Every structure is written in C-alpha cells, then in structure tokens.
C-alpha positions as CSV (number, residue, x, y, z in Angstrom):
1,X,87.4,130.3,145.5
2,X,87.9,127.3,143.4
3,X,85.2,125.6,141.3
4,X,84.8,122.0,139.8
5,X,82.5,121.5,136.8
6,X,81.9,118.0,135.5
7,X,80.2,116.3,132.5
8,X,78.8,113.0,134.0
9,X,78.0,111.7,130.6
10,X,81.7,111.7,129.5
11,X,83.4,111.6,132.9
12,X,85.5,114.7,132.1
13,X,85.8,117.8,134.4
14,X,87.4,121.3,134.5
15,X,88.9,123.0,137.6
16,X,88.5,126.8,137.8
17,X,91.0,128.7,139.8
18,X,92.5,126.0,142.0
19,X,94.3,127.0,145.0
20,X,98.0,126.5,144.5
21,X,98.3,125.0,148.0
22,X,99.5,121.3,147.5
23,X,97.0,120.3,150.3
24,X,94.2,121.8,148.4
25,X,95.4,120.0,145.3
26,X,95.2,116.6,147.1
27,X,91.6,117.4,148.1
28,X,90.8,118.1,144.5
29,X,92.4,114.9,143.1
30,X,90.7,112.9,145.8
31,X,87.3,114.4,144.7
32,X,88.1,113.5,141.2
33,X,89.0,110.0,142.0
34,X,85.7,109.6,144.2
35,X,83.6,110.8,141.3
36,X,85.6,108.8,138.8
37,X,86.3,112.1,136.8
38,X,89.1,112.8,134.3
39,X,90.4,116.3,134.5
40,X,90.3,117.7,131.0
41,X,91.3,121.4,131.8
42,X,92.5,123.8,134.5
43,X,91.1,127.3,133.9
44,X,92.5,130.5,135.4
45,X,90.5,133.7,135.5
46,X,93.7,135.5,136.4
47,X,97.1,134.8,138.0
48,X,99.5,137.0,140.0
49,X,103.2,135.9,139.1
50,X,104.9,134.2,140.7
51,X,101.6,132.3,141.5
52,X,101.9,130.5,138.2
53,X,105.1,128.7,139.3
54,X,104.3,125.1,140.1
55,X,100.6,125.5,139.5
56,X,100.5,122.8,136.8
57,X,102.7,120.4,138.8
58,X,99.8,118.7,140.8
59,X,97.9,118.0,137.6
60,X,100.4,116.5,135.2
61,X,99.2,116.2,131.6
62,X,96.4,118.6,132.1
63,X,96.5,121.9,130.1
64,X,96.2,125.2,132.2
65,X,94.3,127.9,130.2
66,X,94.6,131.5,131.2
67,X,94.3,135.0,129.7
68,X,98.1,135.3,129.3
69,X,100.9,133.1,130.6
70,X,104.1,134.8,129.8
71,X,107.2,132.7,130.8
72,X,104.9,129.9,132.2
73,X,106.5,127.1,130.3
74,X,104.9,124.2,128.9
75,X,101.5,122.9,129.8
76,X,99.9,126.5,129.6
77,X,98.0,128.1,126.9
78,X,96.4,131.4,126.2
79,X,92.5,131.9,126.3
80,X,91.1,133.6,123.4
81,X,88.1,136.0,123.9
82,X,85.0,134.3,122.6
83,X,86.4,130.9,122.2
84,X,84.7,127.8,123.4
85,X,86.5,125.4,125.5
86,X,85.2,121.8,125.2
87,X,85.3,119.1,127.7
88,X,83.2,115.9,127.2
89,X,79.9,117.1,125.7
90,X,80.1,120.4,127.4
91,X,81.7,123.8,126.5
92,X,82.8,127.0,128.4
93,X,82.8,130.3,126.7
94,X,85.8,132.7,127.4
95,X,85.0,136.4,128.1
96,X,87.8,138.8,128.2
97,X,87.5,140.9,131.3
98,X,90.7,142.8,131.9
99,X,91.1,145.3,134.7
100,X,92.0,143.6,137.8
101,X,95.0,142.2,135.7
102,X,95.7,143.1,132.1
103,X,94.7,139.5,131.0
104,X,91.9,138.7,133.4
105,X,89.2,136.5,131.8
106,X,85.8,135.1,133.0
107,X,84.2,131.9,132.0
108,X,80.5,131.4,131.1
109,X,79.1,127.9,131.3
110,X,75.4,127.8,130.5
111,X,73.8,130.3,133.0
112,X,76.8,130.3,135.4
113,X,79.5,132.9,135.2
114,X,82.9,132.5,136.8
115,X,84.5,135.9,136.8
116,X,87.3,135.6,139.4
117,X,88.2,139.2,140.7
118,X,86.6,141.0,137.7
119,X,83.4,141.4,140.0
120,X,83.0,141.2,143.6
121,X,79.4,140.6,144.8
122,X,78.1,143.9,146.1
123,X,81.6,145.2,145.8
124,X,84.6,145.9,143.8
125,X,87.9,144.2,143.2
126,X,90.8,145.1,145.5
127,X,93.5,147.6,144.6
128,X,96.5,146.7,146.6
129,X,98.7,145.2,144.1
130,X,99.0,148.3,142.0
131,X,98.4,146.3,138.7
132,X,94.9,147.1,138.3
133,X,93.5,149.4,135.5
134,X,90.3,150.8,136.8
135,X,89.1,152.1,133.5
136,X,89.5,148.6,131.7
137,X,87.9,147.1,135.0
138,X,84.9,149.3,134.6
139,X,84.5,148.7,130.9
140,X,84.8,145.0,131.5
141,X,82.1,144.7,134.1
142,X,79.7,147.2,132.4
143,X,80.0,146.3,128.8
144,X,81.1,142.6,129.0
145,X,79.4,141.2,132.2
146,X,76.4,143.5,132.8
147,X,75.1,142.8,129.2
148,X,74.3,139.1,130.1
149,X,71.0,138.0,131.0
150,X,69.7,139.0,134.5
151,X,69.4,135.3,135.4
152,X,73.0,134.5,134.9
153,X,74.5,133.2,138.2
154,X,77.8,135.0,139.3
155,X,80.4,132.9,141.0
156,X,83.2,135.2,142.4
157,X,86.8,134.7,143.1
158,X,86.4,135.4,146.8
159,X,83.6,135.7,149.4
160,X,84.9,139.0,150.9
161,X,81.3,140.0,151.7
162,X,80.2,136.8,152.9
163,X,78.3,135.8,149.7
164,X,79.1,133.0,147.3
165,X,76.6,133.6,144.6
166,X,74.6,136.3,143.0
167,X,73.0,137.2,139.7
168,X,74.0,139.6,136.9
169,X,70.6,141.4,137.4
170,X,71.2,141.7,141.1
171,X,74.7,143.1,140.6
172,X,73.6,145.5,137.8
173,X,70.8,146.9,139.8
174,X,72.4,147.0,143.3
175,X,76.2,146.9,143.2
176,X,76.9,150.3,144.8
177,X,80.3,150.5,143.1
178,X,78.9,150.6,139.7
179,X,75.4,151.7,140.4
180,X,74.7,155.3,138.9
181,X,78.5,156.0,138.7
182,X,80.1,157.4,135.6
183,X,83.4,155.8,134.2
184,X,85.4,158.9,135.2
185,X,83.9,158.9,138.8
186,X,84.7,155.1,139.2
187,X,88.3,155.6,137.8
188,X,88.9,158.6,140.2
189,X,87.6,156.7,143.3
190,X,89.5,153.5,142.4
191,X,92.8,155.5,142.1
192,X,92.3,157.0,145.3
193,X,91.6,153.9,147.0
194,X,94.6,152.3,145.3
195,X,96.9,155.0,146.4
196,X,95.7,154.7,150.0
197,X,96.3,150.9,149.8
198,X,99.8,151.2,148.4
199,X,100.6,153.7,151.2
200,X,99.8,151.3,154.0
201,X,101.3,148.0,153.0
202,X,100.4,146.4,156.3
203,X,96.8,147.3,156.1
204,X,94.5,144.2,155.5
205,X,91.3,144.9,153.6
206,X,90.2,147.8,151.7
207,X,88.1,151.2,152.2
208,X,85.0,151.4,150.2
209,X,84.6,153.6,147.1
210,X,82.4,156.4,148.2
211,X,79.9,158.2,145.9
C-alpha cells in the first residue's frame, strides 16, 4: 500500500512506498498535479532488490529515502534512525525497524505510523523471501513500535487481513503473533513457517504462527 502526505500550507508532499508500476506512478503524478502539490521526498519502508531499479525514474529530481540503498545510484539516500525528515512545515520521524529486511524502517508522522511490513494488522510479516530475521523483527515490534502511544494509528504495507488501519494499543493487546509469546517462541515459530514457505515456492500465502 502507498501513502501520500501533504502540507497544504507549503504545497509540499511526500510519497511513502510507491508502487513501482509505471501506471501507478502516473496516477500519483496526476493526483499531485490536481492538488497542486510538489513532491519533496519519496520514502521507502523497505525494498527488495531489484525493486529499487528504476524506482526513482518516474519522480526525477526527488530524493528517495530508505533504510539502506546499496548500489542504488544517484537520487537515493539512507534514512538514519531518529532523524526528522522535513517537508514544508511538517516533519516525519524515522524509526529503524529491521527484521523483515535488514534495513527496514518505519515513519512516524504526528499520531500516524507507516510501518511497511514490520507489522501486519492482526498478523505477522511474511517469511517467503528467506531474508527476514525473526529475532530482530520481534525486537523491532515489541521495543520500537509497541512502546508508542496507544492512540497512534498504524498504516501497514499490505491489507492481507482485509484491514487498512489499526492502533498501537489494539495491536499490542490483540495481535496473536506477539500476544503472550516470548522472543524465543516467536523466533522458533517464524523459522518453522519460513522453512515451510521456502520448501513450497509455488504456495501463495502463509500458514499462521501457532501458539
């Protein structure tokens, strides 16, 4: 899922996790033009190479910010944990949330958290790629995200469970993948699901982590 945030007073905007599909890029550019907005930044919560290839092409002159951008070339820069990314009169805070990928980050804007695949609503990030680190993922969710205020709205990278928004309080209290589960138990369950997914490359979806 992609998100567009704007500062009406300055006319500047940021785009979070844009779809690399050229058709989607045209939709975003049309929306920017309709609202008379200037795109200041493109923010990526994470990226799977070679997904970075050509990502900046539809937005020439706009800096793309991500947790790590090895060999990505010009137009990209690394996000630093805790830094504030400014656009117009607004600012977005970077929160390092490694786990789904080694350099995954989340973005906090006022009371809204854009977490990519660090946290699924009522679920847990997929394990099919084999690059996920369940220990770091658990630490990121429990010690970096679940410490935010209950009222913070959570906007995920996908709507796997048919939901597009939740709150930190709801996820902390009700998410079955983290509720009353130790770090070791989470890692073991994640690894088991990861091995199952890698053994069935044609399988679409993922089995739940059982208690």
